[in-house]
C-alpha positions as CSV (number, residue, x, y, z in Angstrom):
1,X,94.4,192.9,117.6
2,X,97.1,194.7,119.4
3,X,99.8,196.3,117.0
4,X,103.4,195.0,117.9
5,X,106.0,197.3,118.5
6,X,108.1,198.1,115.2
7,X,105.6,196.3,113.0
8,X,105.9,199.1,110.2
9,X,108.5,199.0,107.9
10,X,109.4,202.7,108.7
11,X,110.0,201.7,112.3
12,X,112.2,198.7,111.4
13,X,114.1,200.8,108.7
14,X,114.8,203.4,111.2
15,X,115.7,201.0,114.0
16,X,118.3,199.3,111.6
17,X,119.8,202.4,110.5
18,X,120.2,203.8,113.8
19,X,121.9,200.8,115.0
20,X,123.9,200.4,112.1
21,X,125.3,203.9,112.7
22,X,125.8,203.5,116.3
23,X,127.9,200.6,115.9
24,X,130.0,202.4,113.1
25,X,130.2,205.5,115.3
26,X,131.3,203.3,118.2
27,X,133.9,201.7,116.2
28,X,135.1,204.9,114.9
29,X,135.2,206.8,118.2
30,X,137.3,203.7,119.8
31,X,139.6,203.6,117.2
32,X,139.9,207.3,117.2
33,X,140.6,207.4,121.2
34,X,142.7,204.7,121.1
35,X,144.9,206.1,118.2
36,X,144.9,209.6,119.9
37,X,146.0,208.1,123.4
38,X,148.7,205.8,121.3
39,X,150.0,209.0,119.7
40,X,150.2,211.1,122.8
41,X,151.7,208.3,124.7
42,X,154.4,207.8,122.1
43,X,155.2,211.6,122.3
44,X,155.8,211.1,126.1
45,X,157.8,208.3,125.4
46,X,160.0,210.5,123.1
47,X,160.1,213.3,125.8
48,X,160.9,211.1,128.4
49,X,163.7,209.4,126.6
50,X,165.1,212.4,125.3
51,X,165.5,213.7,128.9
52,X,166.7,210.4,130.2
53,X,169.4,210.6,127.5
54,X,170.3,214.6,128.4
55,X,171.1,213.4,132.0
56,X,172.9,210.2,130.7
57,X,175.1,212.0,128.2
58,X,176.4,214.3,130.9
59,X,177.1,211.2,133.3
60,X,179.1,209.3,130.5
61,X,181.3,212.5,129.8
62,X,182.1,212.4,133.6
63,X,179.8,215.5,134.7
64,X,178.4,214.8,138.0
65,X,177.5,216.6,141.2
66,X,176.3,220.0,141.1
67,X,177.3,220.4,137.6
68,X,174.6,218.3,136.4
69,X,172.2,220.2,134.1
70,X,168.7,218.5,135.1
71,X,165.6,219.3,132.7
72,X,162.6,220.9,133.9
73,X,161.9,219.1,137.2
74,X,158.0,219.4,137.1
75,X,158.0,218.5,133.2
76,X,160.8,215.9,133.5
77,X,161.6,214.4,136.9
78,X,164.9,212.4,136.7
79,X,166.4,209.9,139.0
80,X,169.8,208.3,139.1
81,X,170.0,205.1,140.6
82,X,172.7,202.4,140.9
83,X,172.6,198.8,140.2
84,X,170.8,198.1,143.6
85,X,168.0,201.0,143.0
86,X,169.3,203.2,145.6
87,X,168.9,206.9,144.7
88,X,172.4,208.4,143.6
89,X,171.0,211.5,142.4
90,X,167.7,213.2,141.5
91,X,166.1,216.3,140.2
92,X,165.5,218.7,143.3
93,X,161.8,218.9,143.2
94,X,161.2,215.3,143.0
95,X,159.8,213.6,146.3
96,X,158.5,210.2,145.4
97,X,158.1,207.8,142.5
98,X,155.4,205.5,142.2
99,X,154.4,206.1,145.7
100,X,158.1,205.1,147.1
101,X,160.0,208.5,148.6
102,X,163.0,209.5,146.7
103,X,166.2,210.4,149.3
104,X,168.3,212.9,147.8
105,X,171.9,212.5,148.7
106,X,173.7,215.1,150.6
107,X,176.1,215.5,147.7
108,X,175.3,214.1,144.4
109,X,177.8,211.7,142.9
110,X,181.0,213.3,141.1
111,X,182.4,210.7,138.7
112,X,186.2,210.5,139.0
113,X,187.6,212.0,135.6
114,X,190.1,208.8,135.6
115,X,189.2,205.3,134.9
116,X,189.9,204.2,138.4
117,X,187.7,203.9,141.3
118,X,188.1,206.5,144.1
119,X,189.5,206.1,147.2
120,X,190.8,207.6,150.5
121,X,189.0,210.8,152.0
122,X,186.5,210.3,149.2
123,X,185.6,206.8,150.1
124,X,185.4,207.4,153.8
125,X,183.1,210.5,153.1
126,X,181.1,207.8,150.7
127,X,180.7,205.5,153.5
128,X,179.7,208.1,156.1
129,X,176.9,209.3,153.5
130,X,175.5,205.8,152.7
131,X,175.4,205.3,156.7
132,X,173.7,208.4,157.3
133,X,170.9,207.7,154.7
134,X,170.7,204.0,155.4
135,X,172.5,202.2,158.0
136,X,172.0,198.8,156.7
137,X,173.9,199.6,153.4
138,X,177.0,200.9,155.5
139,X,179.0,197.2,155.3
140,X,178.3,197.0,151.6
141,X,179.5,200.6,150.9
142,X,182.8,199.8,152.7
143,X,183.1,196.5,151.1
144,X,183.3,198.2,147.7
145,X,185.9,200.4,148.8
146,X,184.8,203.5,147.5
147,X,183.4,204.9,144.3
148,X,179.9,205.9,143.4
149,X,177.4,202.9,143.0
150,X,180.2,200.3,142.3
151,X,178.7,197.1,141.1
152,X,180.6,194.3,142.6
153,X,182.6,193.6,146.3
154,X,186.5,193.1,146.3
155,X,186.4,189.3,145.7
156,X,184.1,189.4,142.7
157,X,186.6,192.3,141.3
158,X,189.8,190.1,141.9
159,X,188.3,187.1,140.4
160,X,187.0,188.7,137.3
161,X,189.5,191.6,136.9
162,X,191.0,190.5,134.0
163,X,194.1,192.2,135.1
164,X,192.5,195.7,135.8
165,X,190.6,194.7,138.9
166,X,187.2,195.1,137.3
167,X,184.3,192.6,136.2
168,X,182.0,193.9,133.2
169,X,178.7,192.6,132.6
170,X,177.8,191.7,129.1
171,X,174.8,193.4,129.2
172,X,176.3,196.7,130.6
173,X,177.4,199.5,128.2
174,X,180.9,200.4,127.7
175,X,182.8,202.9,129.5
176,X,181.7,206.5,128.9
177,X,178.8,204.7,126.8
178,X,174.8,204.8,126.9
179,X,172.9,201.6,126.4
180,X,170.5,201.7,123.3
181,X,167.9,199.8,125.4
182,X,165.1,202.0,126.6
183,X,162.7,200.5,128.9
184,X,159.3,202.3,129.1
185,X,156.7,202.3,132.2
186,X,153.9,204.2,133.3
187,X,153.6,205.7,136.8
188,X,153.3,208.5,139.2
189,X,155.7,211.0,140.3
190,X,155.4,213.7,143.4
191,X,157.2,216.9,142.4
192,X,157.0,219.8,144.8
193,X,154.0,218.0,146.9
194,X,152.0,217.6,143.6
195,X,151.3,214.0,142.2
196,X,150.7,213.5,138.9
197,X,150.8,210.6,136.1
198,X,154.2,210.2,134.1
199,X,155.6,208.1,131.2
200,X,159.3,207.0,132.5
201,X,162.2,205.9,130.3
202,X,164.8,204.1,131.7
203,X,168.2,203.4,130.4
204,X,171.7,202.7,131.4
205,X,174.8,204.5,131.3
206,X,178.6,203.6,132.4
207,X,180.5,206.5,133.6
208,X,184.1,207.2,133.0
209,X,184.7,205.5,136.7
210,X,183.2,202.1,135.1
211,X,180.3,202.7,137.1
212,X,177.1,201.8,135.7
213,X,174.1,203.8,136.4
214,X,170.2,203.7,135.5
215,X,168.9,207.0,134.4
216,X,164.9,207.1,134.8
217,X,163.2,210.1,133.4
218,X,159.6,211.0,133.2
219,X,157.2,213.2,130.7
220,X,153.8,214.1,132.0
221,X,150.5,212.7,130.7
222,X,148.4,215.4,131.7
223,X,148.2,216.5,127.9
224,X,147.4,212.7,127.0
225,X,144.5,212.7,129.8
226,X,143.2,216.0,128.7
227,X,142.9,215.0,125.1
228,X,141.4,211.7,125.8
229,X,138.8,213.3,128.2
230,X,137.9,215.8,125.8
231,X,137.6,213.5,123.2
232,X,135.3,211.1,125.0
233,X,133.1,213.9,126.3
234,X,132.7,215.0,122.8
235,X,131.8,211.5,121.6
236,X,129.6,211.3,124.7
237,X,127.8,214.4,123.9
238,X,127.9,214.3,120.0
239,X,126.9,210.6,119.5
240,X,123.5,210.8,121.0
241,X,122.8,214.2,119.0
242,X,124.0,212.4,115.7
243,X,122.0,209.2,116.4
244,X,119.0,211.2,117.0
245,X,119.7,213.0,113.8
246,X,119.9,209.8,111.8
247,X,116.9,208.3,113.5
248,X,114.8,211.4,112.5
249,X,116.2,211.6,109.0
250,X,115.5,207.9,108.4
251,X,111.8,208.1,109.7
252,X,111.0,211.2,107.5
253,X,112.8,209.9,104.4
254,X,111.1,206.5,104.8
255,X,107.7,208.0,105.5
256,X,108.2,209.9,102.0
257,X,109.3,206.9,100.3
258,X,106.4,205.0,101.4
259,X,103.9,207.3,101.1
260,X,102.9,206.0,97.3
261,X,102.8,202.6,99.0
262,X,100.1,203.7,101.5
263,X,98.2,205.3,98.4
264,X,98.5,202.0,96.6
265,X,97.2,200.0,99.7
266,X,94.5,202.9,100.3
267,X,93.5,202.2,96.4
268,X,93.4,198.4,96.8
269,X,91.4,198.5,99.6
270,X,88.7,200.8,97.8
271,X,88.6,198.3,94.9
272,X,88.0,195.5,97.0
273,X,85.3,197.2,98.8
274,X,83.6,198.7,95.5
275,X,84.3,195.6,93.5
276,X,85.0,198.0,90.6
277,X,87.8,196.0,88.4
278,X,88.0,199.0,86.0
279,X,89.9,201.4,88.7
280,X,93.7,201.6,88.8
281,X,96.0,202.5,91.5
282,X,98.3,205.6,91.4
283,X,101.5,205.3,89.7
284,X,104.2,207.7,91.2
285,X,106.2,209.7,88.6
286,X,109.7,207.9,89.9
287,X,111.1,205.2,88.2
288,X,112.0,203.2,91.5
289,X,110.7,199.7,92.8
290,X,107.5,201.3,94.3
291,X,106.8,202.6,90.4
292,X,107.2,199.3,89.2
293,X,105.0,197.9,92.0
294,X,102.3,200.2,91.0
295,X,102.5,199.4,87.2
296,X,102.6,195.6,87.9
297,X,99.5,195.9,90.1
298,X,97.7,197.8,87.3
299,X,98.5,194.9,85.1
300,X,97.1,192.4,87.4
301,X,93.9,194.3,88.1
302,X,93.6,194.5,84.3
303,X,94.3,190.7,84.0
304,X,91.8,190.2,86.7
305,X,89.1,192.6,85.0
306,X,89.8,190.8,81.8
307,X,89.4,187.3,83.3
308,X,86.2,188.1,85.2
309,X,84.6,189.9,82.3
310,X,85.5,186.7,80.3
311,X,83.9,184.4,83.1
312,X,80.9,186.6,83.0
313,X,80.5,186.2,79.2
314,X,81.0,182.7,79.5
315,X,78.1,182.3,82.1
316,X,76.0,184.5,80.1
317,X,76.6,182.5,76.8
318,X,76.4,179.1,78.5
319,X,72.9,180.3,79.8
320,X,71.8,181.3,76.3
321,X,73.2,178.3,74.7
322,X,71.4,176.0,77.6
323,X,68.1,178.1,77.5
324,X,67.4,177.2,73.4
325,X,67.7,173.5,73.5
326,X,65.9,173.3,77.0
327,X,63.3,175.5,75.4
328,X,62.9,173.6,72.5
329,X,62.7,170.5,74.5
330,X,60.2,171.7,76.8
331,X,57.9,173.0,73.8
332,X,58.3,169.3,72.2
333,X,57.4,167.6,75.5
334,X,54.5,169.8,76.3
335,X,53.1,169.4,72.7
336,X,53.5,165.7,72.9
337,X,51.9,165.6,76.3
338,X,48.8,167.5,74.5
339,X,49.1,165.9,71.1
340,X,50.7,162.5,71.4
341,X,50.5,162.2,67.7
342,X,52.4,165.6,67.2
343,X,55.4,164.5,69.3
344,X,58.8,165.1,67.6
345,X,60.8,162.1,68.9
346,X,63.8,162.9,66.6
347,X,64.0,166.5,67.7
348,X,63.7,165.8,71.4
349,X,66.4,163.4,71.2
350,X,68.7,165.8,69.1
351,X,67.9,168.7,71.6
352,X,68.9,166.0,74.3
353,X,72.3,165.1,72.9
354,X,73.1,168.7,72.1
355,X,72.6,169.5,75.8
356,X,74.8,166.4,76.8
357,X,77.6,167.6,74.6
358,X,77.2,171.0,76.0
359,X,77.3,169.9,79.6
360,X,80.5,167.9,78.8
361,X,82.1,170.7,77.1
362,X,81.3,172.9,80.1
363,X,82.6,170.6,82.6
364,X,85.9,170.3,80.7
365,X,86.4,173.9,80.5
366,X,85.7,174.2,84.0
367,X,88.6,171.5,84.7
368,X,90.7,173.2,82.2
369,X,90.2,176.7,84.1
370,X,90.8,175.1,87.4
371,X,94.5,174.1,86.1
372,X,94.2,170.3,85.5
373,X,97.5,169.2,84.2
374,X,97.9,166.5,81.5
375,X,99.3,163.5,81.7
376,X,102.9,162.0,81.2
377,X,102.3,159.2,79.1
378,X,103.4,159.1,75.6
379,X,100.7,159.1,73.0
380,X,101.3,158.1,69.1
381,X,99.6,160.8,67.3
382,X,99.7,159.0,64.0
383,X,97.9,155.9,65.6
384,X,95.3,158.3,67.9
385,X,95.0,160.4,64.2
386,X,93.8,157.1,62.4
387,X,91.5,155.9,65.5
388,X,89.5,159.1,65.7
389,X,89.1,159.5,62.0
390,X,87.8,155.8,61.5
391,X,84.2,155.8,60.5
392,X,84.1,159.4,59.4
393,X,83.4,160.1,55.7
394,X,85.6,162.2,53.3
395,X,88.4,162.1,55.9
396,X,92.1,161.4,54.4
397,X,94.7,160.3,57.1
398,X,98.3,160.9,55.9
399,X,101.2,160.0,58.4
400,X,104.9,160.8,57.6
401,X,106.5,158.2,60.0
402,X,105.9,157.6,63.8
403,X,105.2,160.4,65.7
404,X,104.7,160.6,69.5
405,X,104.1,163.2,72.2
406,X,103.9,163.3,76.1
407,X,100.5,164.1,77.4
408,X,96.9,162.7,78.0
409,X,95.5,160.6,75.5
410,X,92.0,161.5,76.3
411,X,92.2,165.2,76.0
412,X,94.4,165.0,72.5
413,X,91.9,162.6,71.2
414,X,89.4,165.6,72.0
415,X,91.3,167.9,70.1
416,X,91.4,165.7,67.2
417,X,87.8,165.1,67.5
418,X,86.8,168.8,67.9
419,X,88.9,169.7,64.9
420,X,87.7,166.9,62.4
421,X,83.8,167.8,63.5
422,X,84.7,171.6,62.9
423,X,85.9,170.5,59.4
424,X,83.2,168.2,58.7
425,X,80.5,171.2,59.1
426,X,82.4,173.2,56.4
427,X,83.7,170.7,54.3
428,X,82.2,170.0,50.8
429,X,84.0,166.6,49.8
430,X,87.3,166.2,51.3
431,X,88.9,166.5,54.7
432,X,92.9,165.8,55.1
433,X,94.7,165.2,58.2
434,X,98.4,165.1,58.1
435,X,100.6,164.1,60.6
436,X,104.4,164.7,60.7
437,X,107.5,165.5,62.7
438,X,109.3,169.1,61.9
439,X,112.5,169.2,64.3
440,X,111.6,168.8,67.9
441,X,107.9,169.4,67.1
442,X,104.8,167.1,66.3
443,X,102.6,168.5,63.7
444,X,99.0,167.6,63.3
445,X,97.5,169.6,60.3
446,X,93.4,169.4,59.7
447,X,92.5,170.9,56.3
448,X,89.0,171.1,54.4
449,X,88.0,172.2,51.2
450,X,85.1,174.5,52.5
451,X,84.8,178.2,52.4
452,X,87.5,178.7,55.1
453,X,88.0,181.3,57.5
454,X,88.6,185.1,56.8
455,X,91.9,186.4,58.0
456,X,90.4,189.0,60.3
457,X,88.3,186.2,62.2
458,X,91.2,183.5,62.5
459,X,91.9,184.4,66.2
460,X,88.4,185.2,67.1
461,X,87.3,181.5,66.1
462,X,88.9,180.3,69.3
463,X,87.1,182.5,71.3
464,X,84.4,180.7,73.6
465,X,80.7,180.5,72.2
466,X,82.0,182.2,69.2
467,X,80.4,180.9,65.8
468,X,80.8,182.8,62.4
469,X,77.6,184.0,60.6
470,X,77.2,181.0,58.4
471,X,77.6,178.4,61.3
472,X,74.8,179.5,63.5
473,X,72.3,177.4,62.3
474,X,71.0,174.9,64.8
475,X,71.1,172.4,62.3
476,X,74.9,172.7,62.3
477,X,74.8,171.4,66.0
478,X,77.8,173.6,67.2
479,X,78.2,175.5,70.2
480,X,81.2,177.6,69.7
481,X,83.2,175.7,72.2
482,X,85.2,173.0,70.1
483,X,88.0,175.2,69.0
484,X,88.4,176.8,72.2
485,X,88.7,173.8,74.1
486,X,91.0,172.5,71.5
487,X,93.5,175.4,71.9
488,X,93.0,175.4,75.8
489,X,94.1,171.8,75.7
490,X,97.2,172.5,73.0
491,X,98.5,175.3,75.5
492,X,98.4,173.1,78.4
493,X,100.3,170.5,76.5
494,X,102.9,173.1,75.6
495,X,101.8,173.6,72.1
496,X,100.0,175.9,69.8
497,X,96.9,175.9,67.7
498,X,96.6,178.2,64.5
499,X,94.1,178.9,61.8
500,X,95.3,179.6,58.4
501,X,94.2,179.3,54.8
502,X,94.8,175.7,52.9
503,X,96.5,175.3,49.9
504,X,93.7,174.5,47.9
505,X,91.2,176.8,49.5
506,X,89.3,176.1,52.7
507,X,90.5,176.1,56.2
508,X,93.5,174.7,57.6
509,X,93.8,174.3,61.4
510,X,97.4,173.3,62.7
511,X,98.4,171.6,66.1
512,X,101.8,171.6,67.2
513,X,103.3,169.8,70.0
514,X,106.8,169.0,71.7
515,X,107.5,165.6,70.0
516,X,108.6,163.0,72.6
517,X,112.5,161.9,72.1
518,X,112.4,158.6,70.0
519,X,109.3,159.3,68.0
520,X,106.7,156.6,68.8
521,X,105.8,155.1,72.1
């Protein structure tokens, strides 16, 4: 037979342990990388917001033009846009954002220190600058009538001026204020011809000239990428090595743990081959499951050895018991054949009856050993005792009410008959049968006035083919199976059969069985 992959416990345990550790490490590694990335991105967002607020605070204070103090252009590129998304100002090295070019104005915006929009020459210069940057926006710049990225045309300003010629959006910050709302995005920026990934923070600010601008500042993600790549590289290298270590350690530990099991298996195979049930498997010095398995195996071997020895003794005793009457019967028949006038017919009949009883007893024991289960019928013990005792001499039956048990009527009748036969062989003048109920038990006590059973022999008499010295005479007719059969039947009915001394001397055999509810059937 071809051996299947992972057929051994050791291989399956190693595979299971490796898979469990792999899943746990993958989950932990994924959580670690995601947590690290989120932490670094959060730091980049904080840096980007700080740079954006630094520029926005200058615009809110009316600082503009060349006086703007830009943060480091490579680490924090900044772009200032108007409400139409046009670049108003940008850090010097910034060339493009998200692939789109950044057009630097000739003159950075210089918000007016007053609350009015600029006009006159400043307005014309602004219009000329917008025309040179983007001719399509020139008319819009002229319609605004000046200012730096104003929000509305003249008509809108007149309609919603509220008396001061300006219209405010509810979402825009107040004059000289910075919005608390910050929008974070990821993108790319080109600074000095080098393109990198950035996290951008965008917020709005309203200048003293009542012009709302959007400040977008970036923070590089190079540190985040480097840290995440380092973590992924470490995991990709360390995870296989760790899994190989786990697999190797599990393989070795499992082999060491299962070594006693292999010793038990080998010894059991040797016992089976040699048929020597006296051998025992080795018991490890540990107190784990393997040691308990070895002890249980030895107990099973001991019970099996005892059972086999009992079976061998039973066969030997049965052969001996059968050989004696058969030899006697053969002798009588041979004498009768040679000398018909000397034929002992009565003796031959007795030997034949004895052989018949012995064969019946052996057949019943075979059925009991095979696990024959008793029936579930209700059997009235008081009536059964009177029926079995009918026709026997010197037998007195005493019944204290109606007592019933569940079981086989035939087997229980055999128990009572064997007890009465045993008492009849030893009693002098009287045999007493008492049937009563004690709590949840039905009790049948059979006593006689014979010599009794010595205390040291009261358990031995229930063994098969055991007869005490005074009962070995052939005239007694006993085979040594009656009490053994009675105890086996009692046990299969959930009861017990014990021997004791009768109050007036002699033997007292007590049968106890679970009583059926309600007494008699």
